[in-house]
Backbone bond lengths (Angstrom), bond angles and torsions (degrees), N, CA, C in turn:
res aa  C-N    CA-C-N  psi(-1)  N-CA   C-N-CA  omega(-1)  CA-C   N-CA-C  phi
1 M - - - 1.457 - - 1.526 110.23 -
2 K 1.339 115.19 -44.34 1.455 119.86 -178.70 1.532 111.04 -65.29
3 N 1.334 116.70 -39.74 1.466 121.42 178.40 1.527 111.85 -64.31
4 S 1.327 116.41 -38.32 1.466 119.00 -179.64 1.534 111.14 -69.29
5 K 1.341 117.87 -33.18 1.466 120.63 176.10 1.526 110.25 -67.37
6 I 1.308 116.60 -41.92 1.475 120.56 178.93 1.526 109.72 -64.32
7 T 1.326 115.81 -42.21 1.464 120.36 178.47 1.527 110.39 -62.42
8 L 1.324 116.98 -43.84 1.459 121.57 179.39 1.526 110.93 -62.29
9 I 1.311 117.39 -44.88 1.474 121.04 178.36 1.525 110.09 -62.00
10 F 1.331 116.62 -42.21 1.463 121.05 178.54 1.532 110.62 -60.35
11 I 1.318 117.48 -44.87 1.467 121.97 179.44 1.534 110.52 -62.83
12 I 1.315 117.53 -42.20 1.467 121.51 179.05 1.526 110.54 -63.01
13 V 1.326 117.04 -44.70 1.471 120.86 179.51 1.521 110.35 -61.82
14 I 1.313 118.68 -44.89 1.468 122.79 178.65 1.526 109.77 -62.47
15 S 1.314 118.34 -43.11 1.467 122.38 179.81 1.522 111.19 -62.49
16 I 1.314 117.16 -44.81 1.468 121.05 178.96 1.521 110.12 -63.11
17 N 1.309 116.85 -42.72 1.461 121.18 178.24 1.530 110.70 -59.91
18 G 1.328 117.26 -43.61 1.463 121.58 177.97 1.517 111.55 -64.15
19 F 1.328 116.53 -39.70 1.461 120.30 178.13 1.521 111.17 -63.79
20 I 1.305 116.94 -43.30 1.469 121.02 -179.60 1.514 110.17 -62.82
21 K 1.321 118.12 -40.26 1.459 120.75 179.83 1.517 112.02 -64.57
22 C 1.320 117.89 -29.21 1.460 121.44 -178.24 1.516 112.60 -98.65
23 S 1.302 117.94 5.89 1.457 120.40 -176.68 1.519 111.30 -90.36
24 K 1.312 115.69 -178.93 1.459 123.72 -178.07 1.523 111.59 -48.88
25 G 1.342 113.96 137.79 1.449 119.40 178.08 1.516 112.88 95.30
26 N 1.311 117.48 -11.12 1.458 120.83 176.98 1.515 107.87 -123.86
27 E 1.310 116.03 94.05 1.452 121.40 -175.29 1.515 113.69 -84.65
28 N 1.339 117.67 4.90 1.460 121.09 -175.07 1.521 113.64 -62.81
29 Y 1.311 118.67 -23.09 1.457 120.27 179.53 1.528 111.87 -79.92
30 L 1.327 118.06 -13.39 1.456 121.26 179.25 1.524 110.17 -75.23
31 P 1.335 117.30 148.79 1.469 119.69 179.59 1.529 111.38 -72.10
32 E 1.313 115.51 162.48 1.460 121.23 174.07 1.526 109.21 -69.39
33 A 1.326 116.29 155.66 1.464 120.89 173.91 1.527 108.65 -64.38
34 S 1.320 116.25 150.72 1.464 121.20 179.20 1.517 109.26 -94.83
35 Y 1.312 116.43 122.57 1.460 121.94 -178.76 1.531 109.83 -92.05
36 I 1.317 115.78 141.57 1.460 121.74 -178.98 1.528 108.37 -87.98
37 P 1.340 117.64 130.22 1.465 119.26 176.58 1.531 110.41 -59.63
38 F 1.316 116.96 146.12 1.464 122.56 -174.17 1.529 112.30 -49.71
39 E 1.320 117.39 -45.36 1.470 121.00 -175.33 1.532 113.05 -67.65
40 K 1.337 117.31 -13.79 1.473 121.14 179.41 1.524 112.55 -107.33
41 Q 1.321 117.80 -0.49 1.465 121.08 -178.67 1.533 110.12 -72.17
42 E 1.332 115.30 134.59 1.461 120.92 175.98 1.527 109.27 -97.64
43 V 1.334 115.55 157.36 1.464 121.26 179.66 1.529 108.42 -105.07
44 V 1.330 115.68 137.01 1.463 122.08 -178.59 1.527 109.88 -81.94
45 G 1.336 116.38 135.72 1.459 121.81 171.11 1.518 108.67 -90.27
46 Y 1.320 117.08 101.03 1.461 122.36 -171.00 1.526 114.44 -67.48
47 H 1.277 117.46 -32.48 1.465 120.84 -169.29 1.522 114.92 -66.55
48 D 1.313 117.92 -13.56 1.461 120.31 -171.15 1.519 116.48 -97.35
49 W 1.313 119.45 2.45 1.467 117.82 -171.75 1.515 111.69 -123.84
50 S 1.322 116.06 109.53 1.463 122.48 176.89 1.524 109.21 -102.08
51 L 1.325 114.59 136.53 1.465 121.32 -178.29 1.517 109.50 -126.52
52 V 1.320 116.04 157.40 1.459 120.93 175.24 1.527 108.16 -133.94
53 G 1.322 115.25 138.43 1.461 121.20 178.45 1.516 110.67 -86.28
54 P 1.328 118.52 172.51 1.468 122.27 -177.61 1.524 113.69 -60.69
55 S 1.334 117.42 -26.87 1.467 119.40 -179.96 1.524 112.00 -92.82
56 G 1.337 117.07 6.86 1.464 121.15 177.34 1.517 114.29 93.51
57 D 1.325 117.60 0.28 1.463 120.53 177.85 1.524 109.33 -67.48
58 Q 1.330 115.50 126.62 1.457 119.59 179.70 1.518 110.28 -93.95
59 K 1.323 115.04 145.17 1.457 120.51 179.89 1.517 108.02 -144.96
60 N 1.297 115.47 138.64 1.450 120.80 174.74 1.515 107.10 -112.95
61 L 1.289 116.50 139.01 1.456 121.17 -177.48 1.529 112.23 -57.04
62 I 1.305 117.44 -25.55 1.464 120.63 -179.12 1.531 111.47 -61.29
63 A 1.327 116.89 -26.09 1.474 120.81 179.70 1.527 111.59 -63.91
64 D 1.315 116.92 -24.83 1.464 120.68 -178.68 1.526 112.94 -108.41
65 Q 1.320 115.73 12.47 1.462 119.38 176.80 1.535 108.57 -57.12
66 G 1.326 116.40 137.32 1.458 120.81 -177.83 1.519 113.19 93.13
67 N 1.327 117.56 -3.57 1.466 122.67 176.51 1.528 110.07 -108.60
68 V 1.317 116.29 156.14 1.455 120.71 171.49 1.524 107.15 -72.77
69 M 1.333 116.51 136.87 1.462 121.28 -178.42 1.521 111.09 -132.09
70 L 1.305 114.69 139.81 1.448 121.32 169.37 1.522 105.80 -114.13
71 I 1.326 115.99 121.01 1.460 121.45 -179.37 1.522 107.53 -118.11
72 H 1.320 114.98 123.71 1.463 120.22 -178.81 1.525 108.21 -122.90
73 L 1.321 116.29 115.58 1.461 122.32 175.60 1.520 106.88 -89.92
74 W 1.331 116.74 124.46 1.456 119.44 -171.35 1.520 112.42 -145.59
75 E 1.320 114.69 169.42 1.459 122.98 175.70 1.527 107.87 -127.15
76 A 1.307 115.69 145.76 1.473 121.66 -177.68 1.522 110.65 -89.73
77 N 1.315 116.34 54.15 1.463 119.12 -178.50 1.525 113.35 -111.46
78 G 1.307 117.28 2.33 1.452 120.52 176.92 1.516 114.51 87.63
79 S 1.337 117.96 -12.53 1.463 119.58 -177.96 1.528 112.15 -69.36
80 N 1.316 117.09 -21.44 1.462 119.59 178.97 1.530 111.40 -118.16
81 L 1.320 116.14 27.87 1.464 121.54 -178.65 1.525 111.61 -57.71
82 E 1.313 117.11 -46.89 1.459 120.54 -178.82 1.530 110.66 -58.72
83 E 1.314 116.87 -42.65 1.462 120.94 -179.93 1.528 110.67 -66.77
84 L 1.321 117.82 -39.69 1.465 120.55 177.52 1.525 111.20 -64.31
85 E 1.317 117.12 -36.00 1.474 120.00 176.51 1.537 110.47 -64.59
86 I 1.322 116.42 -37.64 1.467 120.44 176.21 1.527 109.42 -65.66
87 F 1.328 116.55 -45.59 1.469 120.38 178.61 1.526 111.26 -60.49
88 Q 1.320 117.12 -35.16 1.468 119.85 178.65 1.527 109.87 -60.42
89 R 1.316 116.96 -42.10 1.464 120.36 178.87 1.534 111.34 -65.79
90 V 1.333 116.62 -40.82 1.473 120.23 177.79 1.528 109.49 -65.74
91 Y 1.321 116.95 -42.59 1.467 121.01 177.81 1.528 110.46 -60.06
92 D 1.307 117.44 -45.84 1.465 120.88 179.93 1.532 111.54 -56.89
93 E 1.306 116.54 -36.66 1.472 120.96 -177.82 1.534 113.25 -82.18
94 Y 1.335 117.88 -32.69 1.464 121.06 -171.18 1.531 114.93 -115.95
95 K 1.314 118.40 6.31 1.468 121.02 -173.27 1.519 114.13 -59.63
96 T 1.319 119.08 -25.45 1.466 120.70 179.66 1.530 111.99 -94.04
97 K 1.334 116.94 -2.43 1.458 120.32 -175.00 1.523 113.74 -108.69
98 M 1.331 117.41 -19.85 1.465 121.52 -175.79 1.526 109.80 -152.23
99 Q 1.312 116.13 175.52 1.458 121.89 -178.79 1.519 110.35 -101.58
100 F 1.327 116.06 138.04 1.453 122.54 177.83 1.521 108.67 -120.85
101 Y 1.319 115.70 135.28 1.458 122.49 175.97 1.525 107.84 -131.36
102 F 1.314 116.69 114.21 1.457 121.81 174.89 1.525 105.38 -107.53
103 V 1.324 116.10 101.49 1.461 122.47 -169.68 1.524 110.02 -105.37
104 T 1.333 115.06 131.42 1.458 121.03 179.70 1.522 110.02 -135.23
105 E 1.321 115.10 158.29 1.465 121.35 174.51 1.527 110.83 -110.57
106 D 1.326 116.59 3.85 1.464 121.37 179.06 1.529 110.05 -69.91
107 S 1.325 116.20 163.05 1.454 120.49 178.88 1.526 110.31 -66.77
108 Q 1.313 116.06 150.01 1.463 120.54 -179.41 1.522 112.00 -61.39
109 I 1.308 117.71 -34.99 1.468 121.48 -179.66 1.525 110.11 -64.30
110 V 1.335 116.64 -47.03 1.465 121.39 179.95 1.521 110.14 -64.02
111 V 1.330 116.48 -44.17 1.469 121.35 -178.22 1.524 110.71 -65.58
112 R 1.311 117.65 -46.12 1.466 121.08 -178.86 1.532 110.97 -59.90
113 K 1.334 116.32 -44.28 1.463 120.21 179.52 1.530 110.42 -61.97
114 F 1.323 116.80 -46.74 1.465 122.35 179.88 1.525 110.54 -62.96
115 Y 1.308 116.82 -45.43 1.460 124.66 -178.19 1.535 111.07 -61.23
116 E 1.322 116.31 -47.69 1.468 121.00 -179.58 1.523 112.01 -71.56
117 Q 1.320 116.77 -36.87 1.462 121.21 179.75 1.529 111.22 -60.25
118 H 1.328 117.22 -32.02 1.464 121.58 -176.08 1.531 112.90 -107.24
119 N 1.325 116.63 9.10 1.469 122.47 175.78 1.530 113.48 55.56
120 F 1.321 117.18 41.04 1.457 120.78 176.53 1.520 109.37 -81.49
121 N 1.330 116.84 152.49 1.468 119.86 173.98 1.523 112.38 -137.59
122 F 1.321 116.95 12.86 1.458 119.28 174.59 1.530 108.97 -72.74
123 P 1.348 117.62 156.93 1.468 120.68 -174.71 1.535 113.37 -74.38
124 I 1.319 115.18 127.11 1.462 122.22 178.68 1.524 108.76 -101.24
125 F 1.320 115.58 141.14 1.463 120.77 176.28 1.519 109.63 -137.41
126 Y 1.321 114.04 154.34 1.462 122.72 174.39 1.520 106.82 -116.04
127 S 1.318 116.28 137.91 1.458 120.70 -177.51 1.527 110.39 -78.07
128 M 1.333 116.33 128.83 1.463 121.63 178.73 1.524 111.73 -105.09
129 S 1.304 116.47 -4.23 1.461 122.07 178.51 1.523 107.56 -146.98
130 P 1.320 115.92 168.61 1.474 117.43 -178.82 1.527 112.22 -59.55
131 I 1.317 115.13 143.21 1.461 121.56 176.63 1.532 107.55 -66.10
132 P 1.344 118.21 136.46 1.464 119.59 178.82 1.531 111.64 -53.05
133 I 1.314 115.51 141.58 1.464 121.84 -172.50 1.521 114.60 -51.47
134 P 1.324 121.53 -44.08 1.464 115.89 -178.44 1.528 113.11 -64.55
135 M 1.339 117.70 -14.78 1.465 120.27 -179.27 1.523 112.41 -110.31
136 K 1.301 118.00 6.39 1.463 121.02 -179.38 1.519 109.24 -71.91
137 S 1.319 115.80 123.91 1.459 121.43 179.92 1.517 109.47 -147.24
138 D 1.311 115.25 139.34 1.464 119.88 174.91 1.518 110.99 -83.67
139 K 1.327 116.64 -14.16 1.463 121.11 -179.37 1.520 110.12 -85.42
140 K 1.308 115.06 141.10 1.461 121.41 171.92 1.512 106.48 -141.97
141 P 1.288 117.54 135.83 1.450 127.59 3.58 1.528 112.43 -75.97
142 F 1.316 114.26 157.64 1.464 122.27 176.63 1.520 107.06 -147.23
143 T 1.322 116.58 135.13 1.461 121.29 -174.97 1.520 110.73 -124.69
144 Y 1.336 114.52 138.04 1.462 121.76 176.75 1.520 109.10 -125.56
145 L 1.322 115.56 138.51 1.455 121.41 170.08 1.517 105.96 -116.20
146 I 1.327 115.11 124.12 1.467 121.73 -175.13 1.521 108.41 -117.81
147 N 1.331 116.42 130.40 1.463 119.39 -179.31 1.537 110.28 -82.46
148 K 1.326 117.05 -179.95 1.466 122.12 -175.45 1.521 113.16 -64.00
149 K 1.323 117.26 -21.82 1.465 121.30 179.77 1.524 112.18 -91.64
150 G 1.327 116.21 4.24 1.460 120.47 177.17 1.513 114.36 85.08
151 R 1.296 117.98 10.56 1.464 122.04 179.69 1.529 109.63 -86.16
152 I 1.319 115.72 133.97 1.465 121.31 176.84 1.519 107.25 -80.33
153 I 1.341 116.46 110.92 1.462 119.49 -177.70 1.534 112.22 -100.19
154 V 1.332 116.51 -15.53 1.465 121.76 172.36 1.521 107.27 -138.28
155 A 1.324 115.96 131.75 1.468 122.68 172.31 1.522 105.01 -137.03
156 Q 1.313 116.37 105.34 1.464 120.59 -168.75 1.517 111.66 -131.11
157 S 1.336 115.48 128.03 1.463 119.94 176.86 1.528 111.46 -102.48
158 K 1.309 117.14 -8.08 1.463 120.25 -179.78 1.520 109.96 -103.70
159 K 1.316 115.72 157.59 1.463 120.31 176.25 1.513 109.31 -60.32
160 A 1.317 114.82 147.02 1.461 120.08 178.27 1.519 109.02 -146.33
161 N 1.312 115.23 166.04 1.450 120.80 176.75 1.530 108.29 -87.98
162 W 1.318 116.37 84.43 1.456 122.90 -177.75 1.526 111.28 -71.76
163 N 1.293 117.36 -10.18 1.460 121.84 -179.47 1.534 111.45 -105.28
164 S 1.317 117.04 15.53 1.466 120.63 -177.54 1.526 110.94 -75.02
165 T 1.300 114.87 162.31 1.465 120.98 176.99 1.529 110.06 -61.66
166 L 1.325 117.39 -43.08 1.463 121.15 -179.46 1.531 111.42 -61.66
167 F 1.337 117.11 -44.24 1.463 119.49 -179.43 1.526 110.53 -66.07
168 K 1.313 116.93 -41.78 1.479 120.07 178.41 1.526 111.25 -65.32
169 E 1.322 117.21 -37.56 1.479 119.62 175.92 1.525 110.12 -63.14
170 T 1.341 116.43 -39.05 1.465 120.33 177.18 1.528 110.07 -63.59
171 L 1.331 117.06 -45.91 1.465 120.03 177.50 1.532 111.06 -58.34
172 D 1.315 115.96 -47.84 1.477 119.42 -179.18 1.519 111.07 -60.18
173 K 1.323 116.92 -37.71 1.467 121.09 -179.32 1.530 111.50 -68.05
174 I 1.323 117.49 -45.74 1.472 118.58 -177.21 1.526 112.72 -79.52
175 L 1.320 116.84 -13.40 1.468 119.79 176.44 1.527 112.41 -80.01
176 K 1.335 117.80 -15.35 1.470 121.77 -179.05 1.511 111.44 -71.03
């Protein structure tokens, strides 16, 4: 009887430890982003997409042509909170090296509340024109990584470990 109680306690401790490792803040259990083979990469038409920030600042994607860009289409409903927290860490590390666009169609009131509640500081934009065709998706969240030549090298609708060593090595390589 005593041995079975010790065994049960041991199993519970191991289970809790496993749960903690896979919980919020530890993105290691998430899969790597899926990279598009060169021959299947599409090129973005920059001239067609106008965005506006929460303070009314307008931006057109053409202004950042020639830069590496991470574009994340998202909704402020909490379903992708873990992924946004990962993106916040990537943004904190790479914000001076590349362009980030977190684009939503949600109302500004909902977005502002969600944004402030979770202490995010990555740049939010609202689309003022149709999303360029190679990036048009009905799924959200959806993430694109675009290299300096405008080629979409990642187009991902599933959660990924955007803070992984492999992804950061890819960013460092295409930023050169």
